C-alpha positions in Angstrom: -0.2 -0.1 -0.1 1.3 3.7 -0.7 2.3 6.1 1.7 0.3 9.3 1.8 1.2 12.8 3.2 -0.2 15.5 4.3 -0.5 18.5 2.4 0.3 21.4 5.0 -2.4 23.1 6.6 -2.0 27.0 5.9 -4.0 29.4 5.4 -4.4 31.4 2.8 -2.1 34.0 2.1 -3.4 37.1 1.3 -4.2 37.7 -2.2 -5.1 40.9 -3.4 -5.7 41.7 -7.4 -8.1 40.6 -10.2 -10.2 37.9 -9.1 -11.1 35.0 -11.4 -13.9 32.6 -10.2 -15.1 29.0 -11.4 -18.2 27.2 -9.7 -18.0 23.5 -10.9 -20.5 20.2 -10.5 -18.7 17.7 -12.4 -15.6 16.9 -14.5 -16.9 17.7 -18.0 -17.1 20.8 -17.0 -13.1 21.1 -16.2 -12.6 21.9 -20.7 -14.6 24.6 -20.5 -13.1 25.5 -17.5 -9.4 25.3 -18.8 -10.3 27.1 -21.8 -11.8 30.3 -19.8 -9.0 30.1 -17.8 -5.9 30.6 -20.4 -8.6 33.0 -22.8 -8.3 35.5 -19.7 -4.7 35.2 -19.2 -4.3 36.1 -22.4 -6.0 39.0 -21.7 -3.5 39.9 -19.4 -1.0 40.0 -21.3 -0.1 36.0 -20.4 -0.8 34.6 -23.5 -0.5 30.4 -24.5 2.7 28.9 -24.5 2.9 25.9 -26.9 5.5 24.2 -25.0 3.4 24.4 -22.0 6.5 25.3 -19.7 5.3 29.1 -19.5 4.3 29.9 -16.0 0.3 30.2 -18.4 0.8 26.6 -18.7 1.8 25.8 -15.4 -1.2 27.7 -13.9 -3.9 25.8 -16.3 -2.2 22.5 -14.8 -1.8 23.6 -11.2 -5.7 24.7 -11.8 -6.9 21.6 -13.3 -5.5 19.1 -11.3 -7.0 21.3 -7.5 -10.3 21.2 -9.5 -10.8 17.7 -11.2 -9.1 16.5 -7.3 -11.9 18.4 -5.2 -14.8 17.2 -8.0 -13.0 13.2 -7.6 -12.6 13.0 -4.1 -14.7 16.3 -2.7 -17.7 17.3 -2.6 -19.5 19.6 -5.0 -20.3 22.9 -5.4 -16.2 23.1 -6.4 -15.8 27.1 -6.7 -12.0 27.4 -8.5 -10.6 31.1 -7.4 -7.4 32.3 -9.4 -6.6 35.6 -8.1 -4.0 37.6 -10.4 -1.7 39.9 -8.4 1.5 41.5 -8.6 3.8 38.7 -6.6 2.1 35.7 -9.3 -0.6 33.7 -9.3 -2.8 32.4 -6.0 -4.8 29.5 -7.5 -7.4 28.4 -3.9 -9.9 25.6 -5.2 -12.8 24.7 -2.1 -15.3 21.8 -1.4 -17.9 20.8 0.7 -16.0 18.0 2.3 -13.4 19.4 5.0 -13.3 16.1 6.2 -11.5 15.1 3.6 -7.9 15.5 4.0 -5.7 16.0 0.7 -2.8 13.5 0.9 -0.2 13.2 -1.8 0.7 9.8 -2.9 4.4 8.5 -2.5 5.8 5.7 -3.4 3.0 5.1 -6.5 3.8 4.1 -10.3 3.6 7.0 -11.5 1.7 5.4 -14.6 -1.0 4.5 -12.2 -1.7 8.4 -12.0 -2.7 10.3 -8.2 0.4 12.0 -8.4 -1.2 15.1 -9.3 -1.0 17.5 -5.3 3.5 16.3 -5.9 3.2 18.1 -9.1 0.9 21.2 -7.8 3.8 21.6 -4.9 6.6 21.1 -7.3 5.3 23.8 -9.1 4.2 26.4 -6.4 6.2 28.4 -4.2 3.6 28.0 -1.8 0.3 25.5 -0.8 -1.6 24.5 1.1 -5.0 23.7 3.0 -7.6 25.0 5.7 -11.4 24.9 6.2 -13.7 27.7 6.6 -17.3 27.5 6.7 -18.1 24.0 6.1 -15.5 24.5 3.3 -12.1 22.7 2.4 -10.0 25.1 0.6 -6.6 24.0 -1.0 -4.8 26.6 -2.5 -0.8 27.3 -4.2 0.9 30.3 -4.6 2.4 29.7 -8.2 5.0 32.9 -9.4 4.2 34.6 -12.6 7.4 33.5 -14.5 9.7 30.8 -14.7 12.1 32.9 -13.3 10.4 34.2 -10.6 10.1 30.7 -9.7 13.8 30.1 -9.7 14.5 33.1 -7.1 12.3 32.0 -4.2 14.7 30.0 -1.8 13.5 27.0 -0.9 
């Protein structure tokens, strides 16, 4: 059986900036939500990067991983929020299953899946979760550029 590590219990950092929000009830809604996020990123001056290694595609990937986890393992409604601030992106995804603790899987063959939280943690400069008014919130802070990520101390 695979070991599980806890995602750190931490309050949401103070994030100020433009707020983008999606209310999701099913996995089938994720493609449209990703498309909407890419459109908003393009409108904000972060165009889609075809090679997938830029900060905007990393944000879309983290958004997709956290939202799909909430839809698969939590309870709806799921609310995915992106705060576009001057220091980067704050991603907060909530669901109505506060008793289910986010726990990355370890010691598992990546081909079996279940590696989303680990991937998001590697992309993020900070991450955590908290419970507020009956909802579990899983969050991650991502840099707005790849250079920002590399300059943040570990």
